[in-house]
C-alpha positions in Angstrom: -9.9 -11.6 -29.6 -6.9 -9.3 -29.0 -7.2 -5.6 -29.7 -4.8 -2.7 -29.5 -4.7 -0.6 -26.4 -2.6 2.5 -25.6 -1.5 2.3 -21.9 -0.2 5.5 -20.3 2.8 4.8 -18.1 4.2 7.3 -15.6 8.0 7.2 -15.1 9.8 9.1 -12.3 13.3 10.6 -12.9 15.3 10.2 -9.7 18.4 12.3 -9.3 21.1 11.1 -6.8 24.7 11.6 -6.0 26.7 14.6 -5.2 26.8 17.4 -7.7 30.2 18.5 -9.0 30.0 22.1 -7.8 32.4 23.4 -10.5 29.7 22.3 -13.1 26.8 24.2 -11.6 25.2 26.7 -13.9 21.9 28.5 -14.2 20.0 25.4 -15.2 21.0 23.3 -12.2 18.2 22.7 -9.6 18.7 21.4 -6.1 16.2 18.5 -5.3 15.1 18.4 -8.9 12.0 16.2 -9.6 10.5 15.2 -12.9 8.0 12.6 -14.3 7.4 11.4 -17.8 4.2 10.2 -19.3 4.6 7.6 -22.0 1.9 5.9 -24.1 2.8 2.4 -25.2 0.9 0.1 -27.6 -0.3 -3.3 -26.2 -2.2 -6.1 -27.8 -4.6 -7.6 -25.2 -8.1 -9.0 -24.8 -9.2 -6.6 -22.1 -8.2 -3.4 -20.2 -7.0 -5.4 -17.3 -4.8 -7.6 -19.4 -3.4 -4.5 -21.2 -2.5 -2.9 -17.9 -0.8 -6.2 -16.8 1.2 -6.6 -19.9 2.3 -2.9 -19.9 3.4 -3.2 -16.3 5.3 -6.4 -17.0 7.1 -4.7 -19.9 8.0 -1.5 -18.1 8.3 -2.3 -14.3 11.9 -3.1 -13.5 13.3 -1.7 -16.7 15.3 1.1 -15.1 17.5 3.2 -17.2 20.3 5.2 -15.6 23.0 7.7 -16.8 25.1 10.6 -15.6 23.9 14.1 -16.1 26.2 16.9 -17.0 26.5 17.8 -13.3 28.0 14.4 -12.3 24.8 13.1 -10.8 23.1 9.8 -11.5 19.7 10.0 -13.2 17.4 7.0 -13.0 14.2 6.6 -15.0 12.0 4.3 -12.9 8.5 2.9 -13.6 6.1 4.6 -11.2 2.6 3.6 -12.3 0.3 2.8 -15.2 -2.3 5.6 -15.0 -4.7 5.1 -17.9 -5.7 2.8 -20.8 -7.3 3.7 -24.1 -8.9 1.1 -26.5 -7.6 1.7 -30.0 -9.3 -1.3 -31.6 -8.3 -4.2 -33.8 -7.8 -2.3 -37.2 -4.5 -2.0 -38.9 -2.4 1.1 -38.2 -2.4 4.0 -40.6 -0.7 7.4 -40.5 -2.5 9.7 -38.1 -4.1 6.9 -36.0 -4.9 8.3 -32.6 -3.3 6.3 -29.8 -4.3 8.4 -26.9 -6.7 11.2 -26.1 -7.4 13.2 -22.9 -10.2 15.6 -22.2 -9.7 17.9 -19.2 -11.8 20.7 -17.8 -10.2 24.1 -17.3 -10.8 27.4 -15.6 -12.2 29.7 -18.3 -10.2 32.6 -16.9 -6.9 31.0 -17.9 -5.1 32.2 -21.0 -3.6 29.5 -23.3 -0.1 30.2 -21.9 -1.4 29.8 -18.3 -3.2 26.6 -19.3 0.0 25.1 -20.7 2.0 26.2 -17.6 -0.6 24.6 -15.3 -1.2 21.3 -17.1 2.2 20.8 -18.7 4.6 22.5 -16.3 8.1 21.9 -17.4 10.8 24.6 -17.7 12.6 23.7 -20.9 15.8 25.1 -19.5 15.5 22.8 -16.5 15.6 19.8 -18.9 19.4 20.2 -18.6 19.1 18.3 -15.4 18.2 15.2 -17.4 20.7 15.6 -20.3 23.0 12.6 -20.7 26.7 13.3 -20.1 27.8 9.7 -20.8 26.2 6.3 -20.4 26.5 4.9 -16.9 28.3 1.6 -17.0 
């Protein structure tokens, strides 16, 4: 019997191409690297099948576009990194599709914890902003 699974997928953002130097601002970063976690819903009979289906759906589905600096950004499947059994019930508002428990250093403040476990500089997201679709 098929059940619902949440499969966490990791995508890599690859930046290539020569930057248009006249467009460089405070948000531009040389050798910029970023990854994206995405949880997708999969109906499968087992964890192994859920991973297989998730990878078939996402591997090879590369998106690309130009950023505002004239560089090509590619969103590339990197790996499926976790799987969570949701069950076979119908979906309702507030249904949990993924949960992660991690241990922390008790000496970290909440802001330090966020910075260590979710380290993205929101200004740096400018590196990924779409200028226009890449045709």
